[in-house]
Backbone atoms as SQL, in Angstrom:
CREATE TABLE atoms (id INTEGER PRIMARY KEY, chain TEXT, resi INTEGER, resn TEXT, atom TEXT, x REAL, y REAL, z REAL);
INSERT INTO atoms VALUES
  (1, 'A', 1, 'MET', 'N', 13.035, 20.604, -2.477),
  (2, 'A', 1, 'MET', 'CA', 13.335, 19.269, -2.912),
  (3, 'A', 1, 'MET', 'C', 12.827, 19.089, -4.347),
  (4, 'A', 2, 'ARG', 'N', 13.658, 18.524, -5.186),
  (5, 'A', 2, 'ARG', 'CA', 13.276, 18.275, -6.579),
  (6, 'A', 2, 'ARG', 'C', 13.002, 16.786, -6.764),
  (7, 'A', 3, 'TRP', 'N', 11.869, 16.464, -7.339),
  (8, 'A', 3, 'TRP', 'CA', 11.509, 15.073, -7.578),
  (9, 'A', 3, 'TRP', 'C', 12.091, 14.598, -8.892),
  (10, 'A', 4, 'ARG', 'N', 12.515, 13.367, -8.919),
  (11, 'A', 4, 'ARG', 'CA', 12.992, 12.763, -10.166),
  (12, 'A', 4, 'ARG', 'C', 11.794, 12.516, -11.071),
  (13, 'A', 5, 'SER', 'N', 11.988, 12.685, -12.360),
  (14, 'A', 5, 'SER', 'CA', 10.892, 12.441, -13.285),
  (15, 'A', 5, 'SER', 'C', 10.844, 10.983, -13.726),
  (16, 'A', 6, 'THR', 'N', 11.874, 10.214, -13.399),
  (17, 'A', 6, 'THR', 'CA', 11.887, 8.797, -13.746),
  (18, 'A', 6, 'THR', 'C', 12.309, 7.992, -12.527),
  (19, 'A', 7, 'PRO', 'N', 11.823, 6.761, -12.413),
  (20, 'A', 7, 'PRO', 'CA', 12.222, 5.927, -11.268),
  (21, 'A', 7, 'PRO', 'C', 13.724, 5.659, -11.268),
  (22, 'A', 8, 'PHE', 'N', 14.301, 5.564, -10.096),
  (23, 'A', 8, 'PHE', 'CA', 15.728, 5.297, -9.950),
  (24, 'A', 8, 'PHE', 'C', 15.889, 3.927, -9.303),
  (25, 'A', 9, 'ILE', 'N', 15.668, 2.900, -10.111),
  (26, 'A', 9, 'ILE', 'CA', 15.727, 1.524, -9.640),
  (27, 'A', 9, 'ILE', 'C', 16.578, 0.736, -10.613),
  (28, 'A', 10, 'SER', 'N', 17.332, -0.216, -10.105),
  (29, 'A', 10, 'SER', 'CA', 18.181, -1.052, -10.946),
  (30, 'A', 10, 'SER', 'C', 17.447, -2.344, -11.301),
  (31, 'A', 11, 'TYR', 'N', 17.366, -2.626, -12.586),
  (32, 'A', 11, 'TYR', 'CA', 16.718, -3.852, -13.058),
  (33, 'A', 11, 'TYR', 'C', 17.751, -4.720, -13.755),
  (34, 'A', 12, 'GLY', 'N', 17.573, -6.022, -13.673),
  (35, 'A', 12, 'GLY', 'CA', 18.459, -6.961, -14.349),
  (36, 'A', 12, 'GLY', 'C', 17.646, -8.008, -15.080),
  (37, 'A', 13, 'SER', 'N', 18.222, -8.559, -16.110),
  (38, 'A', 13, 'SER', 'CA', 17.516, -9.588, -16.873),
  (39, 'A', 13, 'SER', 'C', 17.659, -10.949, -16.194),
  (40, 'A', 14, 'SER', 'N', 16.793, -11.859, -16.567),
  (41, 'A', 14, 'SER', 'CA', 16.869, -13.215, -16.034),
  (42, 'A', 14, 'SER', 'C', 17.825, -14.041, -16.883),
  (43, 'A', 15, 'PHE', 'N', 18.190, -15.199, -16.375),
  (44, 'A', 15, 'PHE', 'CA', 19.183, -16.042, -17.042),
  (45, 'A', 15, 'PHE', 'C', 18.601, -17.417, -17.349),
  (46, 'A', 16, 'GLY', 'N', 19.296, -18.156, -18.188),
  (47, 'A', 16, 'GLY', 'CA', 18.964, -19.554, -18.459),
  (48, 'A', 16, 'GLY', 'C', 17.574, -19.737, -19.017),
  (49, 'A', 17, 'ALA', 'N', 16.865, -20.723, -18.475),
  (50, 'A', 17, 'ALA', 'CA', 15.535, -21.056, -18.973),
  (51, 'A', 17, 'ALA', 'C', 14.529, -19.914, -18.780),
  (52, 'A', 18, 'LEU', 'N', 14.814, -18.997, -17.865),
  (53, 'A', 18, 'LEU', 'CA', 13.909, -17.880, -17.592),
  (54, 'A', 18, 'LEU', 'C', 14.253, -16.625, -18.387),
  (55, 'A', 19, 'ALA', 'N', 15.300, -16.674, -19.185),
  (56, 'A', 19, 'ALA', 'CA', 15.737, -15.505, -19.963),
  (57, 'A', 19, 'ALA', 'C', 14.594, -14.977, -20.827),
  (58, 'A', 20, 'GLY', 'N', 14.362, -13.685, -20.745),
  (59, 'A', 20, 'GLY', 'CA', 13.328, -13.040, -21.535),
  (60, 'A', 20, 'GLY', 'C', 11.927, -13.163, -20.957),
  (61, 'A', 21, 'LYS', 'N', 11.762, -13.897, -19.865),
  (62, 'A', 21, 'LYS', 'CA', 10.444, -14.087, -19.264),
  (63, 'A', 21, 'LYS', 'C', 10.265, -13.278, -17.983),
  (64, 'A', 22, 'TYR', 'N', 11.348, -13.041, -17.298),
  (65, 'A', 22, 'TYR', 'CA', 11.310, -12.352, -16.015),
  (66, 'A', 22, 'TYR', 'C', 12.433, -11.330, -15.935),
  (67, 'A', 23, 'PHE', 'N', 12.336, -10.438, -14.958),
  (68, 'A', 23, 'PHE', 'CA', 13.429, -9.515, -14.674),
  (69, 'A', 23, 'PHE', 'C', 13.606, -9.451, -13.166),
  (70, 'A', 24, 'ARG', 'N', 14.758, -8.950, -12.774),
  (71, 'A', 24, 'ARG', 'CA', 15.086, -8.833, -11.348),
  (72, 'A', 24, 'ARG', 'C', 15.108, -7.362, -10.960),
  (73, 'A', 25, 'ILE', 'N', 14.669, -7.081, -9.747),
  (74, 'A', 25, 'ILE', 'CA', 14.744, -5.725, -9.197),
  (75, 'A', 25, 'ILE', 'C', 15.918, -5.723, -8.232),
  (76, 'A', 26, 'GLY', 'N', 16.890, -4.857, -8.483),
  (77, 'A', 26, 'GLY', 'CA', 18.103, -4.841, -7.676),
  (78, 'A', 26, 'GLY', 'C', 17.982, -3.968, -6.442),
  (79, 'A', 27, 'HIS', 'N', 18.740, -4.336, -5.425),
  (80, 'A', 27, 'HIS', 'CA', 18.878, -3.515, -4.221),
  (81, 'A', 27, 'HIS', 'C', 20.277, -3.749, -3.666),
  (82, 'A', 28, 'LEU', 'N', 20.730, -2.823, -2.867),
  (83, 'A', 28, 'LEU', 'CA', 22.050, -2.930, -2.263),
  (84, 'A', 28, 'LEU', 'C', 21.886, -3.124, -0.767),
  (85, 'A', 29, 'GLY', 'N', 22.170, -4.318, -0.294),
  (86, 'A', 29, 'GLY', 'CA', 22.091, -4.571, 1.138),
  (87, 'A', 29, 'GLY', 'C', 20.701, -4.950, 1.592),
  (88, 'A', 30, 'ASP', 'N', 20.365, -4.543, 2.803),
  (89, 'A', 30, 'ASP', 'CA', 19.085, -4.890, 3.409),
  (90, 'A', 30, 'ASP', 'C', 17.933, -4.162, 2.736),
  (91, 'A', 31, 'ILE', 'N', 16.778, -4.797, 2.756),
  (92, 'A', 31, 'ILE', 'CA', 15.554, -4.183, 2.246),
  (93, 'A', 31, 'ILE', 'C', 14.427, -4.592, 3.190),
  (94, 'A', 32, 'ASN', 'N', 13.551, -3.661, 3.489),
  (95, 'A', 32, 'ASN', 'CA', 12.420, -3.994, 4.356),
  (96, 'A', 32, 'ASN', 'C', 11.130, -3.964, 3.532),
  (97, 'A', 33, 'ASP', 'N', 10.018, -4.278, 4.181),
  (98, 'A', 33, 'ASP', 'CA', 8.750, -4.366, 3.464),
  (99, 'A', 33, 'ASP', 'C', 8.349, -3.037, 2.820),
  (100, 'A', 34, 'THR', 'N', 8.595, -1.940, 3.495),
  (101, 'A', 34, 'THR', 'CA', 8.238, -0.632, 2.956),
  (102, 'A', 34, 'THR', 'C', 9.060, -0.316, 1.708),
  (103, 'A', 35, 'MET', 'N', 10.339, -0.617, 1.740),
  (104, 'A', 35, 'MET', 'CA', 11.190, -0.393, 0.567),
  (105, 'A', 35, 'MET', 'C', 10.753, -1.291, -0.589),
  (106, 'A', 36, 'LEU', 'N', 10.387, -2.527, -0.274),
  (107, 'A', 36, 'LEU', 'CA', 9.907, -3.454, -1.291),
  (108, 'A', 36, 'LEU', 'C', 8.651, -2.912, -1.960),
  (109, 'A', 37, 'MET', 'N', 7.708, -2.414, -1.169),
  (110, 'A', 37, 'MET', 'CA', 6.470, -1.880, -1.734),
  (111, 'A', 37, 'MET', 'C', 6.746, -0.678, -2.642),
  (112, 'A', 38, 'GLY', 'N', 7.688, 0.167, -2.243),
  (113, 'A', 38, 'GLY', 'CA', 8.055, 1.309, -3.088),
  (114, 'A', 38, 'GLY', 'C', 8.647, 0.863, -4.418),
  (115, 'A', 39, 'ALA', 'N', 9.518, -0.151, -4.359),
  (116, 'A', 39, 'ALA', 'CA', 10.135, -0.661, -5.591),
  (117, 'A', 39, 'ALA', 'C', 9.092, -1.292, -6.500),
  (118, 'A', 40, 'LEU', 'N', 8.162, -2.051, -5.929),
  (119, 'A', 40, 'LEU', 'CA', 7.116, -2.673, -6.748),
  (120, 'A', 40, 'LEU', 'C', 6.195, -1.628, -7.368),
  (121, 'A', 41, 'ALA', 'N', 5.832, -0.609, -6.588),
  (122, 'A', 41, 'ALA', 'CA', 4.972, 0.455, -7.120),
  (123, 'A', 41, 'ALA', 'C', 5.674, 1.220, -8.240),
  (124, 'A', 42, 'ALA', 'N', 6.945, 1.544, -8.039),
  (125, 'A', 42, 'ALA', 'CA', 7.699, 2.256, -9.078),
  (126, 'A', 42, 'ALA', 'C', 7.833, 1.396, -10.335),
  (127, 'A', 43, 'THR', 'N', 8.004, 0.099, -10.153),
  (128, 'A', 43, 'THR', 'CA', 8.130, -0.810, -11.293),
  (129, 'A', 43, 'THR', 'C', 6.829, -0.881, -12.070),
  (130, 'A', 44, 'GLU', 'N', 5.725, -1.030, -11.365),
  (131, 'A', 44, 'GLU', 'CA', 4.434, -1.096, -12.054),
  (132, 'A', 44, 'GLU', 'C', 4.142, 0.215, -12.782),
  (133, 'A', 45, 'MET', 'N', 4.490, 1.331, -12.160),
  (134, 'A', 45, 'MET', 'CA', 4.296, 2.631, -12.795),
  (135, 'A', 45, 'MET', 'C', 5.184, 2.770, -14.029),
  (136, 'A', 46, 'ALA', 'N', 6.440, 2.345, -13.926),
  (137, 'A', 46, 'ALA', 'CA', 7.377, 2.450, -15.047),
  (138, 'A', 46, 'ALA', 'C', 6.923, 1.585, -16.223),
  (139, 'A', 47, 'LEU', 'N', 6.420, 0.390, -15.931),
  (140, 'A', 47, 'LEU', 'CA', 5.910, -0.463, -17.008),
  (141, 'A', 47, 'LEU', 'C', 4.755, 0.217, -17.732),
  (142, 'A', 48, 'GLY', 'N', 3.859, 0.826, -16.976),
  (143, 'A', 48, 'GLY', 'CA', 2.735, 1.540, -17.578),
  (144, 'A', 48, 'GLY', 'C', 3.185, 2.727, -18.404),
  (145, 'A', 49, 'LEU', 'N', 4.107, 3.514, -17.869),
  (146, 'A', 49, 'LEU', 'CA', 4.615, 4.683, -18.598),
  (147, 'A', 49, 'LEU', 'C', 5.342, 4.290, -19.876),
  (148, 'A', 50, 'ALA', 'N', 5.996, 3.138, -19.853),
  (149, 'A', 50, 'ALA', 'CA', 6.739, 2.675, -21.026),
  (150, 'A', 50, 'ALA', 'C', 5.846, 1.939, -22.021),
  (151, 'A', 51, 'GLY', 'N', 4.590, 1.740, -21.658),
  (152, 'A', 51, 'GLY', 'CA', 3.676, 1.046, -22.559),
  (153, 'A', 51, 'GLY', 'C', 3.915, -0.450, -22.643),
  (154, 'A', 52, 'VAL', 'N', 4.539, -1.012, -21.619),
  (155, 'A', 52, 'VAL', 'CA', 4.805, -2.449, -21.594),
  (156, 'A', 52, 'VAL', 'C', 3.546, -3.160, -21.100),
  (157, 'A', 53, 'PRO', 'N', 3.005, -4.080, -21.896),
  (158, 'A', 53, 'PRO', 'CA', 1.820, -4.801, -21.428),
  (159, 'A', 53, 'PRO', 'C', 2.160, -5.644, -20.193),
  (160, 'A', 54, 'HIS', 'N', 1.349, -5.526, -19.167),
  (161, 'A', 54, 'HIS', 'CA', 1.561, -6.288, -17.946),
  (162, 'A', 54, 'HIS', 'C', 0.244, -6.410, -17.195),
  (163, 'A', 55, 'LYS', 'N', 0.169, -7.392, -16.347),
  (164, 'A', 55, 'LYS', 'CA', -1.015, -7.582, -15.523),
  (165, 'A', 55, 'LYS', 'C', -0.902, -6.644, -14.325),
  (166, 'A', 56, 'LYS', 'N', -1.834, -5.735, -14.185),
  (167, 'A', 56, 'LYS', 'CA', -1.817, -4.796, -13.071),
  (168, 'A', 56, 'LYS', 'C', -2.303, -5.476, -11.801),
  (169, 'A', 57, 'GLY', 'N', -1.925, -4.920, -10.669),
  (170, 'A', 57, 'GLY', 'CA', -2.388, -5.442, -9.392),
  (171, 'A', 57, 'GLY', 'C', -1.315, -6.140, -8.583),
  (172, 'A', 58, 'GLY', 'N', -0.096, -6.174, -9.086),
  (173, 'A', 58, 'GLY', 'CA', 0.992, -6.819, -8.362),
  (174, 'A', 58, 'GLY', 'C', 1.292, -6.143, -7.042),
  (175, 'A', 59, 'VAL', 'N', 1.188, -4.830, -7.010),
  (176, 'A', 59, 'VAL', 'CA', 1.458, -4.084, -5.779),
  (177, 'A', 59, 'VAL', 'C', 0.416, -4.440, -4.727),
  (178, 'A', 60, 'GLN', 'N', -0.852, -4.474, -5.123),
  (179, 'A', 60, 'GLN', 'CA', -1.914, -4.827, -4.172),
  (180, 'A', 60, 'GLN', 'C', -1.756, -6.266, -3.695),
  (181, 'A', 61, 'ALA', 'N', -1.392, -7.173, -4.595),
  (182, 'A', 61, 'ALA', 'CA', -1.188, -8.572, -4.207),
  (183, 'A', 61, 'ALA', 'C', -0.055, -8.694, -3.194),
  (184, 'A', 62, 'ALA', 'N', 1.029, -7.961, -3.400),
  (185, 'A', 62, 'ALA', 'CA', 2.150, -7.988, -2.459),
  (186, 'A', 62, 'ALA', 'C', 1.737, -7.413, -1.111),
  (187, 'A', 63, 'MET', 'N', 0.960, -6.323, -1.131),
  (188, 'A', 63, 'MET', 'CA', 0.505, -5.718, 0.113),
  (189, 'A', 63, 'MET', 'C', -0.414, -6.675, 0.872),
  (190, 'A', 64, 'ASP', 'N', -1.307, -7.346, 0.154),
  (191, 'A', 64, 'ASP', 'CA', -2.195, -8.320, 0.789),
  (192, 'A', 64, 'ASP', 'C', -1.388, -9.451, 1.424),
  (193, 'A', 65, 'TYR', 'N', -0.374, -9.927, 0.707),
  (194, 'A', 65, 'TYR', 'CA', 0.457, -11.007, 1.240),
  (195, 'A', 65, 'TYR', 'C', 1.198, -10.556, 2.500),
  (196, 'A', 66, 'LEU', 'N', 1.846, -9.398, 2.431),
  (197, 'A', 66, 'LEU', 'CA', 2.610, -8.913, 3.581),
  (198, 'A', 66, 'LEU', 'C', 1.702, -8.659, 4.777),
  (199, 'A', 67, 'THR', 'N', 0.507, -8.167, 4.522),
  (200, 'A', 67, 'THR', 'CA', -0.456, -7.945, 5.609),
  (201, 'A', 67, 'THR', 'C', -0.862, -9.266, 6.247),
  (202, 'A', 68, 'SER', 'N', -1.064, -10.289, 5.409),
  (203, 'A', 68, 'SER', 'CA', -1.457, -11.589, 5.968),
  (204, 'A', 68, 'SER', 'C', -0.324, -12.215, 6.775),
  (205, 'A', 69, 'VAL', 'N', 0.904, -12.019, 6.344),
  (206, 'A', 69, 'VAL', 'CA', 2.058, -12.586, 7.051),
  (207, 'A', 69, 'VAL', 'C', 2.306, -11.872, 8.370),
  (208, 'A', 70, 'HIS', 'N', 2.179, -10.555, 8.365),
  (209, 'A', 70, 'HIS', 'CA', 2.504, -9.769, 9.553),
  (210, 'A', 70, 'HIS', 'C', 1.273, -9.337, 10.345),
  (211, 'A', 71, 'GLY', 'N', 0.103, -9.697, 9.892),
  (212, 'A', 71, 'GLY', 'CA', -1.143, -9.211, 10.489),
  (213, 'A', 71, 'GLY', 'C', -1.283, -9.463, 11.967),
  (214, 'A', 72, 'SER', 'N', -1.061, -10.683, 12.411),
  (215, 'A', 72, 'SER', 'CA', -1.275, -10.980, 13.828),
  (216, 'A', 72, 'SER', 'C', -0.260, -10.265, 14.711),
  (217, 'A', 73, 'THR', 'N', 0.970, -10.166, 14.252),
  (218, 'A', 73, 'THR', 'CA', 2.001, -9.462, 15.019),
  (219, 'A', 73, 'THR', 'C', 1.675, -7.976, 15.126),
  (220, 'A', 74, 'ALA', 'N', 1.243, -7.382, 14.011),
  (221, 'A', 74, 'ALA', 'CA', 0.897, -5.956, 14.021),
  (222, 'A', 74, 'ALA', 'C', -0.309, -5.700, 14.925),
  (223, 'A', 75, 'LYS', 'N', -1.279, -6.600, 14.891),
  (224, 'A', 75, 'LYS', 'CA', -2.453, -6.438, 15.735),
  (225, 'A', 75, 'LYS', 'C', -2.063, -6.509, 17.210),
  (226, 'A', 76, 'GLN', 'N', -1.208, -7.452, 17.549),
  (227, 'A', 76, 'GLN', 'CA', -0.755, -7.577, 18.933),
  (228, 'A', 76, 'GLN', 'C', -0.010, -6.319, 19.371),
  (229, 'A', 77, 'ALA', 'N', 0.820, -5.784, 18.499),
  (230, 'A', 77, 'ALA', 'CA', 1.568, -4.571, 18.839),
  (231, 'A', 77, 'ALA', 'C', 0.625, -3.393, 19.018),
  (232, 'A', 78, 'ALA', 'N', -0.392, -3.293, 18.167),
  (233, 'A', 78, 'ALA', 'CA', -1.341, -2.178, 18.264),
  (234, 'A', 78, 'ALA', 'C', -2.187, -2.269, 19.523),
  (235, 'A', 79, 'GLU', 'N', -2.470, -3.494, 19.960),
  (236, 'A', 79, 'GLU', 'CA', -3.316, -3.684, 21.139),
  (237, 'A', 79, 'GLU', 'C', -2.531, -3.721, 22.450),
  (238, 'A', 80, 'TRP', 'N', -1.208, -3.716, 22.365),
  (239, 'A', 80, 'TRP', 'CA', -0.372, -3.800, 23.557),
  (240, 'A', 80, 'TRP', 'C', -0.557, -2.561, 24.425),
  (241, 'A', 81, 'SER', 'N', -0.631, -2.760, 25.695),
  (242, 'A', 81, 'SER', 'CA', -0.786, -1.653, 26.639),
  (243, 'A', 81, 'SER', 'C', 0.139, -1.898, 27.832),
  (244, 'A', 82, 'PRO', 'N', 0.876, -0.860, 28.257),
  (245, 'A', 82, 'PRO', 'CA', 1.749, -1.028, 29.416),
  (246, 'A', 82, 'PRO', 'C', 0.968, -1.444, 30.674),
  (247, 'A', 83, 'SER', 'N', -0.248, -0.956, 30.837),
  (248, 'A', 83, 'SER', 'CA', -1.023, -1.294, 32.034),
  (249, 'A', 83, 'SER', 'C', -1.391, -2.773, 32.079),
  (250, 'A', 84, 'LYS', 'N', -1.537, -3.414, 30.914),
  (251, 'A', 84, 'LYS', 'CA', -1.860, -4.839, 30.873),
  (252, 'A', 84, 'LYS', 'C', -0.632, -5.690, 31.191),
  (253, 'A', 85, 'HIS', 'N', 0.554, -5.123, 30.998),
  (254, 'A', 85, 'HIS', 'CA', 1.789, -5.902, 31.165),
  (255, 'A', 85, 'HIS', 'C', 2.633, -5.421, 32.346),
  (256, 'A', 86, 'HIS', 'N', 2.072, -4.624, 33.198),
  (257, 'A', 86, 'HIS', 'CA', 2.813, -4.115, 34.351),
  (258, 'A', 86, 'HIS', 'C', 2.539, -5.014, 35.553),
  (259, 'A', 87, 'SER', 'N', 3.608, -5.459, 36.210),
  (260, 'A', 87, 'SER', 'CA', 3.408, -6.345, 37.356),
  (261, 'A', 87, 'SER', 'C', 3.378, -5.585, 38.645);
């Protein structure tokens, strides 16, 4: 397997009042949390490699948010046992 030397992500510019302030990360169809984290990590890495000044830590902030949103559900799934739910 050969690894790409550059990220393969589609970016778009913002429009209207936000033009030049933000950018969009493109995807085709459905995206899940794992795919989102990969796109954010690749974006933060690409900004660093390109020398674009940016506030680091966006990936960790997104991970913290997703963990807080899904935390109780994941904990319940991890603690689930067939013996506790067998009638």
